[in-house]
C-alpha positions as CSV (number, residue, x, y, z in Angstrom):
1,M,104.0,32.3,135.6
2,L,100.4,31.0,135.2
3,Q,101.0,28.0,137.5
4,L,102.7,30.2,140.1
5,T,99.8,32.7,140.1
6,I,97.1,30.0,140.5
7,T,99.1,28.3,143.3
8,K,99.3,31.7,145.1
9,A,95.6,32.1,144.6
10,I,94.8,28.7,146.1
11,I,96.9,29.4,149.2
12,T,95.3,32.8,149.6
13,L,91.8,31.4,149.3
14,R,92.6,28.8,152.0
15,M,93.8,31.6,154.2
16,M,90.5,33.4,153.6
17,R,88.5,30.6,155.2
18,S,88.9,32.5,158.5
19,I,87.3,35.6,157.0
20,P,83.5,35.8,157.2
21,K,82.0,35.1,153.8
22,C,79.6,38.0,154.2
23,S,82.3,40.5,155.0
24,F,83.5,43.2,152.6
25,S,87.1,42.0,153.0
26,Y,86.2,38.5,151.7
27,A,84.5,40.0,148.6
28,L,87.5,42.3,148.0
29,Y,90.0,39.5,148.3
30,S,88.0,37.3,146.0
31,C,87.8,39.9,143.3
32,A,91.5,40.6,143.5
33,I,92.4,36.9,143.1
34,I,90.0,36.4,140.2
35,W,91.3,39.6,138.4
36,C,94.9,38.4,138.9
37,I,94.1,35.1,137.2
38,V,92.3,36.9,134.4
39,L,95.2,39.3,133.8
40,T,97.6,36.3,133.7
41,L,95.5,34.4,131.3
42,S,95.2,37.4,129.0
43,G,98.8,38.3,129.2
44,C,98.0,41.8,130.3
45,D,99.9,41.6,133.6
46,S,103.1,42.2,131.7
47,P,102.5,44.0,128.4
48,T,104.9,42.8,125.7
49,T,104.7,46.0,123.6
50,T,104.9,49.7,124.2
51,L,102.9,52.2,122.2
52,L,104.6,55.2,120.7
53,S,102.4,57.9,119.3
54,S,102.3,61.5,118.4
55,S,99.9,63.9,116.8
56,S,100.5,67.2,115.0
57,V,98.7,69.3,112.4
58,T,100.2,67.2,109.5
59,L,100.8,63.8,111.1
60,Q,99.0,61.3,113.2
61,L,101.4,58.5,114.1
62,K,101.1,55.2,116.0
63,L,103.5,52.3,116.4
64,E,103.9,49.5,118.8
65,A,107.4,48.3,119.7
66,H,108.1,44.9,121.2
67,K,109.8,44.9,124.5
68,D,111.5,41.5,124.4
69,S,112.7,41.6,120.8
70,A,113.7,44.3,118.4
71,Q,110.5,44.5,116.4
72,I,107.9,47.1,115.5
73,T,104.7,45.1,115.5
74,M,102.3,47.9,114.5
75,L,102.9,50.9,112.3
76,G,100.3,53.4,111.2
77,W,100.1,57.0,110.1
78,D,97.7,59.6,108.7
79,T,98.7,62.8,107.0
80,E,95.3,64.4,106.8
81,G,94.0,64.0,110.4
82,T,91.3,61.5,109.6
83,G,92.2,58.9,112.2
84,R,93.6,56.3,109.8
85,D,96.7,55.9,111.9
86,T,95.0,53.1,113.7
87,I,95.3,50.9,110.6
88,N,98.3,48.6,110.9
89,L,100.2,48.8,107.6
90,L,102.4,45.8,108.4
91,K,102.1,42.2,107.3
92,S,104.8,41.2,109.8
93,P,107.1,43.1,112.2
94,V,109.7,45.7,111.1
95,K,113.2,44.3,111.9
96,L,116.8,45.4,112.0
97,I,118.7,42.5,110.5
98,L,122.5,42.1,111.2
99,S,124.5,39.8,109.0
100,N,128.1,38.7,108.6
101,E,129.3,36.8,105.6
102,D,125.7,36.1,104.5
103,Q,124.8,34.7,107.8
104,V,122.1,36.4,109.9
105,L,123.5,37.1,113.4
106,T,121.6,36.0,116.5
107,T,122.4,38.5,119.3
108,N,121.1,39.3,122.8
109,I,118.8,42.3,122.7
110,A,117.6,44.5,125.4
111,S,115.1,47.3,125.3
112,Q,114.8,50.6,127.1
113,I,112.0,53.1,127.2
114,L,113.9,56.4,127.0
115,D,110.7,58.6,127.1
116,K,107.1,58.4,126.2
117,Q,107.9,58.7,122.5
118,T,111.2,56.8,122.3
119,I,112.4,53.2,122.6
120,R,116.0,52.0,122.3
121,Y,117.0,48.4,121.3
122,T,120.6,47.4,122.3
123,F,122.2,44.6,120.3
124,S,125.1,42.9,122.2
125,L,128.0,42.0,120.0
126,P,131.4,40.2,120.7
127,G,134.0,42.1,122.7
128,N,131.4,44.0,124.7
129,K,130.5,46.0,121.6
130,Q,126.9,47.4,121.3
131,L,124.7,48.6,118.5
132,F,121.7,50.8,119.3
133,W,118.5,51.2,117.4
134,D,116.5,54.2,118.6
135,I,113.0,54.7,117.4
136,A,111.2,58.0,118.2
137,A,107.7,59.2,117.4
138,G,108.4,62.9,117.4
139,E,106.1,65.8,116.9
140,G,105.4,65.7,113.2
141,D,107.9,62.9,112.2
142,L,109.2,59.4,112.9
143,S,112.9,59.0,113.3
144,M,115.2,55.9,113.5
145,Q,118.8,56.2,114.5
146,I,121.4,53.4,114.3
147,I,124.6,54.0,116.3
148,S,127.4,51.9,117.7
149,S,129.6,52.1,120.7
150,D,132.6,50.9,118.8
151,D,133.7,50.0,115.3
152,I,131.7,46.8,114.6
153,T,132.7,46.2,111.0
154,S,134.8,43.2,111.9
155,D,131.6,41.5,113.3
156,V,128.9,42.9,111.1
157,D,129.2,43.5,107.3
158,K,125.6,44.1,106.5
159,I,122.6,45.9,108.1
160,D,119.2,45.7,106.6
161,L,116.1,47.5,107.9
162,L,113.1,45.5,106.7
163,F,109.6,46.9,106.4
164,P,107.1,44.1,105.4
165,F,103.9,45.8,104.3
166,N,100.5,44.3,103.9
167,P,99.2,45.2,100.4
168,R,95.9,43.6,101.1
169,K,95.1,46.5,103.4
170,A,96.7,49.2,101.3
171,I,99.3,48.7,98.6
172,T,102.2,50.6,100.1
173,S,105.0,51.4,97.7
174,V,108.1,53.5,97.2
175,I,107.9,56.5,94.9
176,S,111.5,57.2,93.8
177,S,113.1,59.3,91.0
178,N,116.5,57.8,91.6
179,W,117.2,54.2,90.6
180,T,120.5,52.4,90.1
181,E,121.2,49.9,87.2
182,D,120.7,47.0,89.5
183,G,117.1,48.0,90.4
184,K,117.8,49.7,93.7
185,F,116.5,53.1,94.8
186,Q,118.5,55.8,96.6
187,L,117.2,58.0,99.3
188,P,115.2,60.3,99.5
189,V,112.0,58.4,98.6
190,I,108.3,58.7,99.4
191,V,106.8,55.8,101.2
192,S,103.2,56.1,99.8
193,V,100.2,54.5,101.4
194,P,97.1,55.1,99.3
195,D,94.4,57.1,101.0
196,I,96.3,57.0,104.3
197,G,99.3,59.2,103.7
198,Q,102.8,59.7,102.3
199,M,106.1,60.0,104.2
200,L,109.3,61.4,102.9
201,L,112.1,59.0,103.9
202,E,115.6,60.6,103.9
203,S,118.9,60.3,105.6
204,A,119.5,63.3,107.9
205,E,123.3,63.1,107.2
206,N,122.7,63.0,103.5
207,K,124.4,59.6,103.4
208,E,124.1,57.6,100.1
209,I,121.6,55.0,101.4
210,T,120.1,52.5,98.9
211,G,117.2,50.1,99.2
212,Y,115.0,47.9,97.2
213,T,111.5,46.7,97.0
214,E,110.3,43.1,96.4
215,G,107.0,41.5,96.4
216,N,104.9,38.5,95.4
217,R,101.6,38.9,93.5
218,K,100.3,35.4,94.2
219,E,101.1,35.5,97.9
220,G,100.2,39.2,98.4
221,W,103.2,40.8,100.1
222,V,105.5,43.8,99.6
223,R,108.7,44.5,101.3
224,I,110.8,47.6,101.4
225,I,114.4,46.9,102.5
226,L,116.9,49.7,103.4
227,E,120.6,48.8,103.1
228,L,122.3,50.8,106.0
229,P,126.0,51.5,106.4
230,V,127.7,49.5,109.1
231,P,128.7,52.0,111.7
232,T,132.3,52.6,112.9
233,S,133.1,54.0,116.3
234,N,130.3,56.4,117.4
235,S,129.1,56.9,113.8
236,A,125.4,57.1,113.3
237,T,122.7,56.8,110.6
238,L,119.7,58.9,111.2
239,L,116.6,58.2,109.1
240,K,113.7,60.6,109.1
241,F,110.1,60.0,108.0
242,T,108.2,63.3,107.5
243,P,104.7,63.8,106.1
244,V,104.2,64.9,102.5
245,V,101.3,67.1,102.0
246,L,101.2,68.2,98.4
247,P,100.9,72.0,98.0
248,M,98.2,73.4,95.7
249,P,99.7,73.9,92.2
250,N,100.2,77.4,91.0
251,G,97.3,78.4,88.8
252,Y,94.7,76.3,90.6
253,T,92.4,78.2,92.9
254,D,89.8,75.8,94.4
255,K,91.2,75.1,97.9
256,K,88.3,72.9,99.0
257,R,88.6,70.6,96.1
258,W,92.4,70.4,96.3
259,E,92.2,69.4,100.0
260,A,89.9,66.6,99.0
261,A,92.2,65.4,96.3
262,R,95.8,66.0,97.3
263,R,96.3,62.8,99.2
264,G,94.7,60.8,96.4
265,W,97.0,62.4,93.8
266,F,99.7,60.0,94.9
267,N,97.5,57.0,94.2
268,L,98.2,57.3,90.5
269,I,102.0,56.8,91.2
270,Q,103.0,53.2,91.7
271,Q,106.3,51.8,90.4
272,S,106.9,48.1,89.7
273,C,109.0,46.0,92.0
274,G,109.4,43.4,89.3
275,A,106.8,41.0,90.7
276,S,105.2,40.6,87.3
277,G,108.5,39.7,85.6
278,G,110.9,41.7,83.6
279,G,113.9,41.6,85.9
280,N,115.8,44.7,87.1
281,D,115.0,46.7,83.9
282,V,111.3,46.9,84.9
283,I,111.8,47.9,88.5
284,G,110.8,51.5,89.0
285,V,108.7,51.6,85.8
286,W,105.2,53.0,86.3
287,A,102.8,50.1,86.8
288,N,99.2,49.3,87.5
289,N,100.4,48.9,91.1
290,V,103.7,47.8,92.6
291,L,102.8,44.1,92.3
292,S,101.2,44.4,88.8
293,D,102.3,45.0,85.2
294,P,103.6,48.2,83.7
295,V,101.3,49.1,80.7
296,S,102.6,51.3,77.9
297,S,99.2,52.1,76.5
298,L,98.3,54.5,79.3
299,L,101.6,56.4,79.7
300,Y,99.7,59.5,78.5
301,M,98.0,59.6,81.9
302,L,101.4,59.6,83.7
303,S,102.5,62.3,81.3
304,D,99.5,64.4,82.1
305,A,100.3,64.1,85.9
306,T,103.9,65.2,85.2
307,L,102.7,68.3,83.3
308,M,100.5,69.4,86.1
309,V,102.4,68.6,89.3
310,P,106.1,67.8,88.4
311,D,107.5,68.1,91.9
312,L,106.3,65.8,94.7
313,A,108.7,66.4,97.6
314,P,112.3,67.5,98.1
315,G,114.4,65.1,96.0
316,V,111.4,63.3,94.5
317,T,110.1,64.5,91.2
318,M,107.9,63.2,88.4
319,L,110.3,63.7,85.4
320,P,112.7,60.8,86.2
321,I,109.7,58.5,86.8
322,L,108.3,59.4,83.4
323,R,111.7,59.2,81.7
324,R,112.5,55.8,83.2
325,S,109.1,54.4,82.0
326,L,109.5,55.8,78.5
327,E,113.0,54.5,78.1
328,Y,112.0,51.0,79.3
329,F,109.3,50.7,76.6
330,I,111.4,52.4,73.9
331,D,114.7,50.5,74.6
332,Q,113.3,47.1,75.9
333,K,109.9,46.6,74.4
334,T,109.9,48.0,70.9
335,T,110.2,45.5,68.1
336,D,112.4,45.8,65.1
337,Y,109.4,46.8,63.0
338,G,108.3,49.6,65.4
339,M,105.5,48.2,67.6
340,V,105.7,49.0,71.3
341,G,104.9,46.2,73.6
342,Y,101.6,46.4,75.6
343,T,102.9,45.1,79.0
344,A,106.2,44.3,80.5
345,G,105.3,40.7,80.9
346,G,104.1,40.2,77.3
347,T,105.8,40.2,73.9
348,P,104.6,42.0,70.7
349,A,103.5,39.7,68.0
350,A,105.5,39.0,64.9
351,E,105.3,41.5,62.0
352,D,103.2,39.2,59.9
353,D,100.8,38.4,62.7
354,K,97.3,38.7,61.3
355,G,95.7,40.0,64.5
356,D,92.7,37.6,64.6
357,P,94.2,34.3,66.0
358,D,92.9,30.9,65.1
359,P,90.7,29.9,68.1
360,N,91.8,26.3,67.4
361,D,95.5,27.1,67.6
362,K,96.7,25.3,70.7
363,N,100.0,27.2,70.6
364,Y,98.3,30.6,70.8
365,N,99.5,32.6,73.9
366,P,98.0,36.0,74.3
367,G,100.9,37.1,76.4
368,K,103.3,36.4,73.5
369,H,101.0,37.7,70.7
370,Q,100.3,41.3,71.8
371,T,99.1,43.5,69.0
372,V,97.8,46.7,70.7
373,M,97.8,49.9,68.8
374,D,97.5,52.5,71.5
375,S,101.0,51.9,72.9
376,N,102.8,53.7,70.2
377,P,100.9,57.0,70.4
378,S,101.0,56.9,74.2
379,V,104.8,56.7,74.2
380,I,105.1,59.6,71.8
381,I,102.7,61.7,74.0
382,G,104.7,60.8,77.0
383,A,107.9,61.9,75.3
384,W,106.4,65.3,74.4
385,S,105.3,65.8,78.0
386,Y,108.8,64.9,79.3
387,V,110.5,67.4,77.0
388,K,107.8,70.0,77.6
389,V,108.5,70.0,81.4
390,S,112.2,69.3,81.4
391,G,113.4,71.2,78.3
392,D,115.8,68.3,77.9
393,K,116.9,68.7,74.3
394,T,119.8,66.3,74.8
395,W,117.3,63.5,75.5
396,L,115.2,64.5,72.6
397,K,118.1,64.4,70.2
398,K,119.0,61.0,71.5
399,Y,115.5,59.6,71.1
400,I,114.0,61.4,68.1
401,K,114.8,58.7,65.7
402,N,113.2,56.1,68.0
403,L,110.1,58.3,68.2
404,E,110.0,58.7,64.4
405,F,110.4,54.9,64.0
406,I,107.5,54.3,66.4
407,A,105.4,56.9,64.5
408,Q,106.3,55.2,61.2
409,Y,104.6,52.0,62.4
410,M,101.5,54.0,63.0
411,E,101.7,55.5,59.5
412,N,102.2,52.1,58.0
413,R,99.0,50.9,59.7
414,D,96.9,53.4,57.5
415,I,96.3,50.4,55.2
416,D,93.7,52.1,52.9
417,G,95.2,55.6,52.9
418,D,92.2,57.4,54.4
419,G,94.3,58.9,57.2
420,L,93.0,56.6,60.0
421,I,95.3,53.9,61.4
422,E,93.9,50.4,61.4
423,S,94.4,47.7,64.0
424,R,95.5,44.2,62.9
425,Q,92.4,42.7,64.5
426,S,89.3,42.8,62.2
427,G,86.9,43.9,65.0
428,N,84.2,41.7,63.5
429,D,81.7,40.1,65.8
430,R,83.0,36.8,67.3
431,S,86.3,37.4,65.7
432,R,88.5,36.7,68.8
433,P,87.6,34.1,71.3
434,P,91.1,34.2,72.8
435,R,92.5,37.3,74.5
436,N,94.0,39.6,71.9
437,P,93.0,43.2,72.4
438,D,94.0,46.1,70.1
439,M,93.9,48.6,73.0
440,A,94.0,49.0,76.8
441,W,90.2,48.6,77.0
442,D,91.0,45.0,76.5
443,C,87.7,43.1,76.9
444,Y,86.1,44.2,73.7
445,S,86.5,42.5,70.3
446,S,87.5,45.9,68.9
447,G,89.7,46.3,65.8
448,H,90.2,47.7,62.4
449,K,89.3,51.4,62.7
450,N,89.2,52.2,66.4
451,A,88.1,55.7,67.5
452,Y,89.9,55.6,70.8
453,I,93.2,54.6,69.2
454,N,92.8,57.3,66.5
455,V,92.2,60.1,69.0
456,L,95.5,59.2,70.7
457,A,97.2,59.0,67.3
458,F,95.9,62.4,66.4
459,R,97.4,63.8,69.6
460,A,100.6,61.9,69.1
461,F,101.2,63.2,65.6
462,H,100.7,66.8,66.7
463,D,103.0,66.2,69.7
464,L,105.7,64.7,67.5
465,A,105.4,67.6,65.1
466,D,106.1,70.0,68.0
467,L,109.1,68.0,69.0
468,E,110.5,68.2,65.4
469,K,109.9,71.9,65.5
470,Q,112.0,72.2,68.6
471,L,114.9,70.6,66.7
472,G,114.4,72.8,63.7
473,K,113.3,70.0,61.5
474,T,110.6,71.9,59.5
475,E,110.0,69.2,56.9
476,Q,109.4,66.5,59.5
477,E,107.2,68.9,61.5
478,Q,104.9,69.5,58.5
479,K,104.8,65.8,57.7
480,Y,103.3,65.0,61.1
481,R,100.9,67.9,61.2
482,Q,99.6,66.9,57.8
483,R,99.2,63.3,59.0
484,A,97.2,64.5,62.0
485,E,94.9,66.7,59.8
486,K,94.3,63.9,57.3
487,L,93.2,61.7,60.2
488,K,90.9,64.4,61.5
489,V,89.1,64.7,58.1
490,A,88.2,61.0,58.1
491,F,87.4,60.7,61.8
492,L,83.8,62.1,62.1
493,K,82.4,60.5,59.0
494,T,83.8,57.1,60.0
495,F,82.6,57.0,63.6
496,Y,79.4,59.1,63.8
497,N,76.3,57.1,64.5
498,P,73.2,58.9,63.2
499,E,71.0,56.5,65.1
500,T,72.3,57.6,68.5
501,G,73.7,61.0,67.6
502,W,77.2,60.4,69.1
503,L,80.3,58.4,68.1
504,G,80.6,54.7,68.0
505,W,83.7,53.0,69.3
506,W,85.1,51.0,66.3
507,R,84.2,50.2,62.8
508,S,85.1,46.6,62.0
509,K,86.6,45.3,58.8
510,D,83.2,44.1,57.6
511,G,82.0,47.8,57.7
512,K,79.8,47.6,60.9
513,L,80.0,50.5,63.3
514,H,80.1,49.1,66.9
515,D,78.4,51.6,69.2
516,I,78.4,50.1,72.7
517,C,76.6,53.2,74.1
518,S,79.7,54.7,75.6
519,D,80.7,58.4,75.8
520,V,84.4,57.5,75.7
521,P,85.0,58.1,72.0
522,T,82.9,61.2,71.9
523,S,84.4,62.7,75.1
524,L,87.9,62.1,73.9
525,A,87.2,63.5,70.5
526,V,85.8,66.7,72.0
527,T,88.7,67.4,74.4
528,H,91.3,66.7,71.7
529,G,89.7,68.8,69.0
530,L,88.7,66.2,66.5
531,I,85.1,67.5,66.6
532,S,83.9,71.0,67.3
533,K,82.6,72.1,70.7
534,E,79.2,72.7,69.1
535,Q,79.1,69.2,67.6
536,G,80.4,67.7,70.9
537,K,77.8,69.5,73.0
538,E,75.0,68.2,70.9
539,M,76.3,64.7,71.2
540,L,77.0,64.9,74.9
541,Q,73.5,66.3,75.6
542,R,72.1,63.2,73.9
543,Y,74.4,61.0,75.9
544,W,73.3,62.7,79.2
545,K,69.6,62.2,78.4
546,A,70.3,58.5,77.7
547,L,72.2,58.3,81.0
548,E,69.4,59.9,82.9
549,A,66.9,57.5,81.3
550,T,68.8,54.5,82.8
551,G,68.1,55.8,86.3
552,F,71.8,55.8,87.2
553,N,72.5,58.2,90.0
554,R,75.7,57.0,91.7
555,F,77.9,59.8,90.5
556,D,80.2,59.2,93.4
557,L,81.4,56.2,91.4
558,G,81.8,58.2,88.2
559,V,79.8,57.1,85.2
560,P,79.3,53.7,83.6
561,V,81.7,52.9,80.7
562,C,78.6,52.0,78.7
563,L,74.9,52.4,79.3
564,R,73.5,49.2,77.9
565,P,74.8,45.6,77.9
566,V,77.5,45.0,75.4
567,P,76.4,42.2,73.0
568,R,78.3,39.0,73.8
569,Q,79.7,38.9,70.2
570,E,81.3,42.2,70.8
571,M,83.3,41.1,73.8
572,E,86.3,38.7,73.8
573,H,86.1,38.5,77.6
574,Y,82.5,38.5,78.6
575,T,81.1,39.6,81.9
576,E,77.5,40.3,83.0
577,F,76.1,43.8,82.7
578,Q,77.5,46.3,85.2
579,Q,80.5,44.0,85.8
580,F,83.9,45.2,84.7
581,L,84.0,46.6,81.2
582,N,80.4,45.6,80.4
583,G,78.8,48.7,81.8
584,G,80.8,48.9,85.1
585,C,81.9,52.2,86.5
586,C,85.5,51.9,85.7
587,V,86.3,55.3,87.4
588,S,89.1,56.1,85.0
589,N,86.7,56.5,82.1
590,T,85.0,59.3,84.0
591,A,88.0,61.6,83.5
592,Y,87.1,61.7,79.8
593,T,83.5,62.6,80.6
594,I,84.3,65.4,83.0
595,D,86.9,66.9,80.6
596,A,84.4,66.9,77.7
597,L,81.5,68.3,79.8
598,Y,83.6,71.2,80.9
599,T,84.9,71.8,77.4
600,V,81.5,72.1,75.9
601,G,80.1,74.2,78.7
602,M,78.0,71.5,80.5
603,T,79.4,72.7,83.8
604,Q,76.4,71.7,86.0
605,Q,76.7,68.1,85.0
606,A,80.5,68.1,85.3
607,D,80.4,69.6,88.8
608,L,77.8,67.1,89.8
609,I,80.1,64.2,89.0
610,L,83.3,65.7,90.1
611,D,82.1,66.9,93.5
612,A,80.5,63.5,94.3
613,M,83.7,61.7,93.4
614,L,85.8,64.1,95.4
615,K,83.6,63.6,98.5
616,R,84.0,59.8,98.2
617,Q,87.7,60.2,97.7
618,K,88.1,62.4,100.8
619,E,85.8,60.5,103.2
620,G,86.6,57.0,102.1
621,V,84.4,54.0,102.0
622,F,86.5,50.9,102.6
623,P,88.2,49.9,105.9
624,N,91.5,51.3,104.6
625,G,90.0,54.7,103.9
626,G,89.9,54.1,100.1
627,G,87.2,55.5,98.0
628,F,88.3,53.9,94.8
629,Q,90.7,51.2,96.1
630,N,90.5,48.4,98.7
631,G,94.0,47.2,98.7
632,F,95.6,44.6,96.4
633,V,92.9,42.1,95.7
634,D,93.8,40.3,92.5
635,H,90.5,38.5,92.3
636,M,87.9,39.2,89.7
637,G,84.7,40.7,91.1
638,Y,86.2,42.0,94.3
639,G,88.5,44.9,93.4
640,A,87.4,48.4,94.0
641,E,88.8,49.9,90.8
642,V,85.5,49.1,89.0
643,F,82.0,49.1,90.5
644,D,78.5,48.0,89.6
645,W,75.8,50.6,89.7
646,N,75.1,50.0,93.4
647,G,78.6,50.6,94.4
648,N,79.7,47.0,94.8
649,P,83.3,46.2,93.8
650,A,83.5,44.6,90.3
651,G,87.2,44.9,89.5
652,Y,90.1,42.6,90.1
653,E,93.3,44.5,90.9
654,G,91.8,46.4,93.9
655,H,94.2,49.3,93.2
656,L,94.5,50.5,89.6
657,V,96.5,53.7,89.1
658,Y,94.3,55.0,86.3
659,C,91.4,55.5,88.6
660,W,92.7,58.9,89.8
661,A,92.9,60.5,86.4
662,F,89.6,62.2,87.3
663,I,91.7,64.5,89.6
664,H,93.5,65.7,86.5
665,S,90.1,66.8,85.2
666,M,89.7,68.8,88.4
667,L,92.9,70.8,87.5
668,R,92.1,71.2,83.8
669,I,89.0,73.3,84.7
670,E,91.5,76.1,85.3
671,L,92.8,78.0,82.2
672,A,96.3,77.6,83.5
673,F,96.2,73.8,82.9
674,R,94.1,73.6,79.7
675,G,96.9,74.4,77.3
676,K,99.4,72.0,78.7
C-alpha cells in the first residue's frame, strides 16, 4: 500500500511539471500528495478500529473494536460522570475464543458495523455455519450477544470470553457471592474497577454461566474468563453490563458525603484469585486485593461493611462473601490448638513456639512461623456480624464449637491471670530481627500485652457472649461477659502513659510501656468502651495538640499512624520516618481516629479530617482517578495506600482494601449505625 501510494505520487508530480509552480493548482496538488503520503505512513487512511461509545446519567462508556480481527482493544467506563471512561482498562484485547477438544480454533472472521453503537463479528465454521458476536454500546449499558446460524456443537465444544485487565492501572476484580467448589463464580457478578466504576454482569436469559479469575502477582496481570454455552441452532447468549450506583443506606442522611463515597465503598471489596497461593479453597476469600493475600486479622473491617451495607446489587450481597472468608479461616487455617492463621499463604507456628525466634536460626521462615494474636478475635467478630445480619442460626449451631475453641486459645493466652491476653512475642526492644509480628500492624516489635489486640479481644468476648445467648446457652454467655469485664479492669492501668496522657501501644515482657506516639490504642479503646468518653476526650485533646505541634496539615491523607519517629529498636522492619508504619499516613488508621473524635464530641476535628478525605476520594489524584490507590504496584515506597506527610506514596501494594474503612466512620456518625 505504501509503495503504491508513493509510486502514484511520483507519477502525479511528474504530470504536474506542466502546471506553473506559482499557480494555486500546483500548491493544491502538492498538499494533497503530501497529505496522502502522511496518512499512509500513519495508518490513518484506513482505520483498523471503530469507536463505540455512549453516555447516560449513570454511565459513560467507550470501547474500540478491531475491524480485521474479533478483538476489543480498548474498554473504559465511568459510573459517576467524571470522564474516566477514557482510561483503557485492558492489558491486551478482549477475545472470544472457540475451542474443540482442547484445541483453539482458527477461523475466518468478518466484521460489520451494524450502527453507530454496534459491531458484529462473524466466525465462519465448517459446513457454512456461522457464529456471531454482537457488541453494543447502548444507552446506559454494554451488551454482548453470541448467537449461531446452526447447531455448532459438533465443531465447537468450548467458548471462552476473555477479559485481560491491567491491574497496574486499576486492579479490576470480580465481586461475587456465588462460588463453586472448584473456584469458579456464577453470574451475576460485579466487575469492579476502583475509583472508575462497577458494572453488574449478568445473563439476560438467566442461564447458568460460570467463569473464573486468574492472575500473576509478579507479572502484574488479572484475567476474567467467562465460560459460555456453545449455541445450538439459533440459540443465543446475551450478556449485559449495567452500572452499579450504590443507593444511600437507610438511616444515613448526608447526601453530599454519600455521593463522594459511594463509588469508593466498593474499593474495600476484593476477593482472591489464588495468585498468592492456597489453591481453589482461597479463591473468592476477601483479600488485600485480588492478587494479594487474604488476611484474617482484619476480617472485622469486612464484617463492619456487611453490617452497614449488606446488599450491593441484584444477586450480589455481602453475606456470602463474609461467610466464605470466615469458613476458609475456620476450616482451613485454624490449628489443632486453636490459633487462626494470619495469611492464606502462611502457616501458624507450632503450639510450643516461643514467639521470639533465634535470629541465628537459618531454618527460620516467617511465613511458616506465624504467631499473630488478632486473628482469633477478628474471626469471632466476623461470625457475630454474619449472624447479626443473616439470622442464620443453622450456621451458628454448626460453628459455635469452633468459635468456642478459637476463644479458648485466647483465654489460654492470659498467662498471668490478669484478664489481658498475652502474645507469645516478648515485645522487648530488639527482640525480633526476623519478621514475626503479633498483629496486623506487622512492622513493630510488639508483643506480650498489646493494647490493640486486647481491644479486639474485648469486643470478641462480648460478641461471642451474644452468640451464646442466641442459642440459649446462659452459662457460656456469662463466662464470656465476665472474661470481657476482667480484661477491661486491667486495661487502663496497663496501657496508660502518665507522661503523654494517652495510651501506649504495648507493654513488653520486661515491663516497659512502648508508646510510639500513636492515637490508635486510645481511639480504639474509646469507641469500644474500654475507657469512658470523659477519659477518652482528655486523651484525644492531648493527642490533637501534639498533632498540631508537628505542623501536619495534610488531612486529605488522614492522620499519621504515629507523630514521632519510632525508635529503631521498636521496629522489626525499619523504615525512615514518614515511610510506611514509621509515621506514614496509612489511611486505614484514620478510621479509628475519626470514630473516636465523633464519640467524644470533638466533631470539628473529625469533620475536618473526614471532609478532606472525602474530597480527595471523589476528585481523585492519580491518573486512574484514585485518591488512595494507584493500581497494583507491589513495590515498596511506590504504593498509594500509605503516604508521607507531603502526599508522596510510601506503600507497596498500591491498593489495600483497608484504606476505605474511613467511609465506615462516615456512616457511624448517624445513630442508626452506631449500635450495629
